[in-house]
C-alpha positions in Angstrom: 81.1 10.8 250.7 83.0 11.3 247.5 82.1 15.0 247.3 83.3 15.5 250.9 86.5 13.5 250.2 87.5 15.9 247.4 86.3 19.1 249.0 88.2 18.3 252.3 91.1 16.4 250.7 92.0 18.9 248.0 90.6 22.2 249.3 88.2 22.8 246.4 85.3 25.2 247.0 82.8 23.0 245.3 82.7 19.6 243.7 80.0 18.0 241.5 79.7 14.3 241.6 78.3 12.6 238.5 77.2 9.1 239.4 77.7 6.1 237.0 74.9 4.0 235.8 74.1 1.7 232.9 72.6 2.2 229.5 69.4 0.1 229.1 70.1 0.0 225.3 73.1 -2.1 226.1 70.8 -4.9 227.3 68.6 -4.8 224.2 69.1 -8.1 222.3 71.3 -9.6 225.0 68.8 -12.1 226.3 70.2 -15.0 228.2 71.4 -17.7 225.8 72.4 -20.3 228.4 70.7 -23.5 229.3 72.4 -23.7 232.6 69.7 -25.9 234.2 72.3 -28.7 234.5 75.0 -26.5 236.2 75.3 -23.7 238.7 76.9 -20.8 236.8 78.9 -18.2 238.7 80.2 -15.2 236.7 82.8 -12.7 237.9 82.7 -9.7 235.6 85.4 -7.1 235.5 89.1 -6.6 235.6 91.2 -8.0 238.4 93.7 -5.3 239.6 95.2 -3.9 242.7 91.6 -2.6 243.5 89.9 -5.9 242.7 92.1 -8.7 244.0 91.0 -12.2 242.8 92.5 -14.1 245.7 89.7 -13.5 248.2 87.2 -14.7 245.6 89.3 -17.8 244.7 89.8 -18.7 248.4 86.0 -18.5 249.0 85.2 -20.4 245.8 87.8 -23.1 246.7 86.3 -23.6 250.2 82.8 -23.7 248.7 83.9 -26.2 246.1 85.6 -28.4 248.8 82.2 -28.5 250.6 80.3 -29.2 247.4 82.5 -31.4 245.3 79.6 -33.0 243.4 77.9 -29.8 242.4 78.0 -29.2 238.6 79.4 -25.7 238.5 80.9 -23.4 235.9 82.9 -20.3 237.1 83.5 -17.7 234.4 85.7 -14.6 234.7 85.0 -11.9 232.1 87.7 -9.3 232.0 91.4 -8.7 232.1 93.8 -9.6 234.9 96.4 -7.0 235.6 99.3 -7.9 237.8 98.1 -11.4 238.7 99.0 -14.8 237.3 95.4 -15.9 237.2 95.9 -19.4 235.8 98.4 -20.1 238.6 96.0 -18.7 241.3 93.1 -20.7 239.9 95.2 -23.9 239.8 96.5 -23.2 243.4 92.8 -22.9 244.5 92.0 -26.2 242.9 89.5 -24.7 240.5 91.1 -25.4 237.1 88.5 -27.9 236.0 85.5 -25.5 236.7 87.0 -22.1 236.0 87.0 -20.4 232.6 88.8 -17.1 232.0 87.1 -15.4 229.0 89.5 -12.5 229.2 88.5 -9.1 228.0 85.6 -9.2 225.6 83.2 -6.8 223.9 80.5 -5.2 226.0 77.5 -7.1 224.6 79.3 -10.4 225.3 80.1 -9.3 228.9 76.4 -8.4 229.5 75.3 -11.7 228.0 77.7 -13.6 230.3 76.1 -11.8 233.3 72.6 -12.5 232.1 73.6 -16.2 231.7 74.7 -16.5 235.3 72.9 -17.8 238.4 75.2 -15.8 240.6 77.5 -12.8 240.1 80.5 -12.2 242.3 82.7 -9.2 242.7 85.9 -8.5 244.6 86.6 -4.8 245.4 89.1 -5.0 248.1 91.4 -2.0 248.3 90.2 0.1 251.2 92.0 3.2 249.8 89.3 3.4 247.1 86.3 1.5 248.5 85.4 4.4 250.9 84.6 6.7 248.0 84.1 4.8 244.8 82.3 1.9 243.3 83.3 -0.1 240.2 81.3 1.0 237.2 80.3 -2.6 236.4 78.2 -2.8 239.5 75.3 -0.9 237.9 75.1 -3.4 235.1 75.4 -6.3 237.6 72.4 -4.8 239.6 70.4 -4.4 236.3 70.7 -8.1 235.5 68.6 -8.9 238.6 70.9 -11.8 239.4 72.1 -12.3 243.0 75.4 -10.6 243.8 78.1 -11.5 246.4 80.5 -8.6 246.8 83.7 -9.2 248.7 84.4 -5.7 249.9 85.0 -4.0 253.2 82.0 -3.6 255.5 82.2 0.2 255.2 82.4 2.2 252.0 80.5 3.4 249.0 79.9 -0.1 247.4 78.6 -1.4 250.7 76.3 1.6 251.1 75.0 1.1 247.5 74.3 -2.6 247.9 73.1 -2.8 251.5 69.5 -2.1 250.7 69.2 -4.1 247.5 67.5 -7.5 247.6 69.7 -10.3 246.4 73.0 -8.5 247.3 75.3 -10.1 249.9 78.2 -8.2 251.3 81.1 -10.2 252.7 84.4 -8.9 254.1 87.2 -10.0 251.7 89.0 -12.0 254.5 85.9 -14.0 255.5 85.9 -17.0 253.1 83.6 -19.0 255.3 80.9 -16.3 255.1 81.4 -16.1 251.3 81.2 -19.9 250.9 77.9 -19.9 253.0 76.5 -17.1 250.8 77.3 -19.2 247.7 75.6 -22.2 249.3 72.6 -20.0 250.0 72.2 -19.0 246.4 72.9 -22.6 245.2 70.0 -23.8 247.4 67.7 -21.5 245.4 68.5 -23.2 242.1 67.3 -26.6 241.1 70.0 -28.5 239.2 
């Protein structure tokens, strides 16, 4: 898809696509350090930006939290937030007590956070890019072998990548009910 996009969109005679991946060495020594048996830990890795809007995630998490107010949960965002007042959005979603924004951190810490999770979530919402690209962090997310809920359009490169991977759940960004049900599904697999 990406190759065709560039060849047809820019008239180039040939295009070579080099796919992203992850470096296994980055996972060496980054074993899980969390004893999260007493809480359900949701980690959202990556930068929030115009391509990765936090609002669909926060709406889904807010709905899920409303349905499960007694569940011990910790929601951790690892990454920057560009163009969004994240503390205000979190407060507006009623998640301030359970949401922690780690901000940008070193690579090993980000991987450790993902490994310490029970569930990974991702928002990749801008349809101008989702048809032909995937966020680089997705390969590390897949490598963790943790369940993933991706709020992304039902068509596109990310959806195509995740569609046949066990433990990956694709939800349209505007369907907070489906996202909340997916969170409930993964919560039911964990004994707290």
